C-alpha positions in Angstrom: 232.3 68.4 14.3 235.9 69.2 14.9 238.6 68.3 12.5 239.7 64.7 13.1 243.4 63.9 13.0 244.1 60.8 10.9 247.2 59.3 9.4 248.4 61.1 6.2 246.8 60.0 3.0 249.8 58.6 1.2 248.2 58.2 -2.3 245.3 59.7 -4.2 242.0 58.0 -4.3 241.8 56.8 -0.7 238.2 57.8 0.1 238.2 55.5 3.2 241.0 57.6 4.8 239.2 60.8 3.7 236.0 59.8 5.4 238.0 59.1 8.6 239.6 62.6 8.3 236.3 64.4 7.4 233.5 62.3 9.0 231.0 65.1 8.7 231.6 65.8 5.0 228.7 65.6 2.6 228.4 62.5 0.4 229.3 61.5 -2.2 232.9 62.6 -2.0 234.2 64.4 -5.1 237.6 62.7 -5.6 240.0 65.1 -7.2 243.0 63.6 -5.6 244.1 61.4 -8.5 245.2 62.0 -12.1 242.7 59.6 -13.6 240.7 60.7 -16.7 237.1 61.4 -15.5 235.8 60.6 -19.0 236.5 56.8 -19.1 236.7 54.6 -22.2 233.4 52.9 -22.8 233.7 49.3 -21.7 232.9 47.0 -24.7 230.6 44.0 -24.4 232.6 41.1 -22.9 232.2 37.4 -23.5 231.1 35.6 -20.3 234.0 33.1 -20.6 236.5 35.9 -19.9 235.4 35.7 -16.3 235.1 31.9 -16.1 238.3 30.8 -17.9 242.0 31.4 -17.2 243.4 34.1 -19.5 244.6 32.7 -22.8 248.2 33.2 -23.9 247.0 34.3 -27.3 245.0 37.1 -25.7 248.2 38.2 -23.9 250.2 38.2 -27.1 247.4 40.1 -28.9 247.5 42.8 -26.3 251.3 43.0 -26.5 251.1 43.6 -30.2 248.5 46.3 -29.9 250.4 48.0 -27.1 253.6 48.0 -29.0 251.9 49.8 -31.9 250.1 52.2 -29.6 253.2 53.2 -27.5 255.8 52.9 -30.3 257.8 50.0 -28.9 259.9 48.1 -31.5 257.8 44.9 -31.2 255.5 42.8 -29.0 258.6 41.0 -27.7 259.5 44.3 -26.1 256.2 44.6 -24.2 255.3 43.1 -20.8 251.6 43.5 -19.9 251.1 43.5 -16.1 248.2 44.1 -13.6 249.1 47.7 -13.2 252.6 49.4 -13.3 252.7 49.4 -9.5 253.4 45.7 -9.3 256.3 46.1 -11.8 258.3 48.6 -9.7 260.0 46.0 -7.4 260.5 43.7 -10.3 262.3 46.4 -12.3 264.3 47.5 -9.3 265.5 43.9 -8.9 266.9 43.9 -12.4 270.1 45.6 -11.1 272.0 44.1 -8.2 271.8 46.3 -5.0 273.8 49.5 -5.4 273.1 53.2 -5.6 269.7 54.3 -6.9 268.9 57.9 -7.8 265.3 59.1 -8.2 264.8 62.5 -9.9 262.4 64.3 -7.5 260.3 65.4 -6.1 258.1 62.7 -7.6 256.0 59.6 -7.1 257.2 58.1 -3.8 256.7 54.4 -4.7 259.9 54.4 -6.9 262.0 55.3 -3.8 260.3 52.6 -1.7 260.5 49.9 -4.3 264.2 50.5 -4.8 264.9 50.6 -1.1 263.1 47.3 -0.5 265.3 45.7 -3.1 268.4 46.7 -1.2 269.4 49.8 -3.1 270.8 52.9 -1.3 268.3 55.4 -2.6 268.7 59.1 -2.9 266.1 61.6 -4.3 268.1 64.0 -6.4 267.2 67.3 -8.0 270.4 67.5 -10.1 270.1 65.4 -13.3 273.9 65.0 -13.3 273.5 62.7 -10.3 271.4 60.3 -12.3 274.5 59.5 -14.5 276.4 58.3 -11.4 273.7 55.7 -10.3 273.4 52.0 -10.8 269.6 52.5 -11.0 268.3 55.9 -12.3 264.6 56.6 -12.2 262.8 59.5 -14.0 259.1 60.1 -14.1 258.3 61.8 -17.4 256.1 63.8 -17.5 256.7 64.2 -13.8 254.1 63.7 -11.1 253.2 66.2 -9.6 254.6 69.1 -11.5 254.5 67.8 -15.1 258.2 68.5 -15.7 259.4 67.0 -19.0 262.9 65.7 -19.4 264.0 65.7 -23.1 264.5 62.4 -24.8 268.0 63.4 -25.8 269.1 64.0 -22.2 267.6 60.7 -21.1 269.5 58.8 -23.9 272.7 60.5 -22.8 272.0 59.4 -19.2 271.4 55.8 -20.4 274.6 55.8 -22.3 276.5 57.0 -19.2 275.1 54.3 -17.0 277.3 51.5 -18.3 276.1 48.4 -16.4 273.3 50.4 -14.8 269.6 50.8 -15.7 267.5 53.8 -16.6 263.8 53.5 -15.6 261.5 56.0 -17.2 258.0 56.1 -15.8 255.8 57.4 -18.6 252.5 57.0 -16.7 251.2 60.4 -18.0 252.9 60.3 -21.4 249.5 59.7 -23.1 248.9 63.4 -22.4 252.5 64.5 -22.6 255.0 65.4 -25.3 255.0 62.1 -27.1 258.2 62.9 -29.0 260.1 62.8 -25.7 259.0 59.2 -25.1 261.7 56.5 -24.9 259.4 53.7 -25.9 261.2 53.3 -29.3 264.6 53.2 -27.6 264.1 50.3 -25.2 266.0 47.9 -27.5 269.2 49.5 -26.3 269.1 47.1 -23.3 269.5 49.3 -20.3 266.3 51.2 -20.6 262.9 50.2 -19.1 259.8 52.3 -19.9 256.7 52.0 -17.8 253.3 52.9 -19.3 250.0 53.1 -17.4 246.7 52.2 -19.0 244.2 53.2 -16.4 245.0 56.9 -16.0 244.5 58.0 -19.6 241.7 55.5 -20.3 240.0 56.3 -17.0 239.8 52.6 -16.0 242.2 52.5 -13.0 240.3 49.7 -11.4 241.0 47.4 -14.3 244.7 47.3 -13.1 246.6 47.2 -16.4 250.0 48.6 -17.2 253.1 47.8 -19.3 256.8 47.6 -19.1 258.7 48.2 -22.4 262.2 46.8 -22.5 264.6 44.8 -24.5 263.4 41.2 -25.3 265.9 39.8 -22.7 264.8 42.1 -20.0 261.2 41.7 -20.9 261.6 37.9 -20.5 263.0 38.3 -17.0 260.0 40.5 -16.1 257.5 38.0 -17.5 259.1 35.3 -15.4 258.8 37.5 -12.3 255.1 38.1 -13.0 254.3 34.4 -13.6 251.4 32.9 -15.6 248.0 34.5 -15.8 249.1 37.8 -14.3 246.7 39.9 -16.2 243.0 39.1 -16.0 241.0 38.1 -19.1 238.7 41.1 -19.1 241.7 43.5 -18.8 243.4 41.8 -21.7 240.3 42.2 -23.9 239.4 45.8 -22.9 243.1 46.9 -23.2 243.4 45.5 -26.7 240.2 47.3 -27.9 241.0 50.6 -26.2 244.6 50.9 -27.2 243.7 50.3 -30.8 241.0 53.0 -30.7 243.1 56.0 -31.9 240.1 58.2 -32.8 238.9 58.0 -29.2 242.4 58.8 -28.0 242.7 61.9 -30.2 239.2 63.1 -29.2 240.0 62.5 -25.5 243.3 64.5 -25.6 241.4 67.4 -27.1 238.6 67.1 -24.5 241.1 66.9 -21.6 243.0 70.0 -22.9 239.8 72.0 -22.8 238.9 70.7 -19.4 242.3 71.5 -17.9 242.2 75.1 -19.3 238.9 75.5 -17.4 240.5 74.1 -14.3 243.3 76.7 -14.6 240.7 79.4 -14.7 238.8 78.1 -11.7 242.0 77.8 -9.6 243.6 81.1 -10.6 240.2 82.8 -10.1 240.3 81.6 -6.5 243.7 83.1 -6.0 245.8 79.9 -6.4 249.0 79.9 -8.5 249.1 77.0 -11.0 252.8 75.9 -11.1 252.6 72.8 -13.2 250.8 69.6 -14.2 249.5 67.8 -17.2 246.0 67.8 -18.8 245.0 65.2 -16.2 245.9 67.2 -13.1 247.2 70.6 -12.0 249.6 71.5 -9.3 248.8 74.7 -7.5 250.6 76.7 -4.8 248.6 78.5 -2.0 250.1 80.0 1.2 247.1 78.6 3.1 247.2 75.2 1.4 246.8 73.2 4.6 243.7 75.2 5.5 242.3 74.9 2.0 242.8 71.2 2.0 240.8 70.8 5.1 238.1 73.3 4.0 237.6 71.3 0.7 237.6 68.0 2.7 234.9 69.3 4.9 232.9 70.1 1.7 233.4 66.5 0.6 236.1 67.4 -2.0 239.4 65.4 -1.7 242.5 66.9 -3.3 246.1 65.8 -3.0 248.4 67.3 -0.5 252.2 66.8 0.0 254.0 66.3 3.3 257.2 67.7 1.9 255.7 70.7 0.1 253.2 72.3 2.5 252.2 75.0 0.0 251.3 72.5 -2.8 247.9 71.0 -3.7 247.2 68.9 -6.7 243.8 69.0 -8.4 242.4 66.4 -10.7 239.6 67.1 -13.2 235.9 67.2 -12.3 233.9 64.9 -14.5 230.5 66.6 -14.7 229.0 70.1 -14.6 227.6 69.6 -11.1 231.2 68.6 -9.9 232.6 71.7 -11.6 230.1 73.9 -9.8 230.7 72.2 -6.5 234.5 72.8 -6.7 234.0 76.5 -7.7 231.5 77.1 -4.9 233.8 75.5 -2.3 236.8 77.6 -3.4 234.7 80.7 -3.4 233.6 80.0 0.2 237.1 79.5 1.5 238.0 82.1 4.1 241.2 80.7 5.5 239.5 78.2 7.8 241.5 75.2 8.7 238.9 73.2 10.7 235.5 71.8 9.8 232.5 73.8 11.0 230.7 72.4 14.0 227.8 70.1 13.3 
């Protein structure tokens, strides 16, 4: 079957789009297009009434307390639980009246889109000096997709220079990053908002849980924007248990570090150049990246490609030994073919 042209896959994890693009691919698809932990937190037993009752305010407060401790925020009053960080992006962008927004890139494209939809004149910048001149400055730290880390001291200097502006630091991957560079403890300064993702590190992206860390006044505005019962009861319960489980977190960080070292060996052994990433994903450069993307897709393996960086591919971690073997075999079989073989 010939390669089928389909709209670009804008985000990782879209297996429906992948099946349209590669209709003859073997199932099940091996989805390596996201940075989600393939070794998820074990879901605890849940009381049935978590599904039949509206979420209790006390459960929301309990999760905020645990999240503040886990992330290093000053207090629960600085924590806003939400149904994923994605829903927070437009609310955070609206904290500043429309002006100039600068997003340190290349990075996660939704920050640009959320700021633009809130009336900001948005520019993706490579020079960190340009962040200091913005009304809304956005930094993803560690960065997606290259894993770049911007030092905490530099970010605090940026926040101090913003005057009436706002610094937004997306720490979605900080659970596997350099924790000492987190700004979670600094959000009380007032013009800093830190975003933390739950689902990536804990491998439970479908739970839809994330957090904004901010000053109490800013946090109150965000809670108002979310409205009541924003986070589902099961997510409140699972999040509180998981975030308090520091032994699991330490064990998982070590496990992910071992897994990503193996991924580096697999990729470099196939002739790819690893140019960045975190222990949840690796960014690789390959001259024939487009052909490799389609070759892997035809083998039922979805990786992340980038419209603005044709030589880049991002690989998530396989979760089982058969998945590792499947990736290695597909890479070994690659011979610069950019179309699917005929059925």
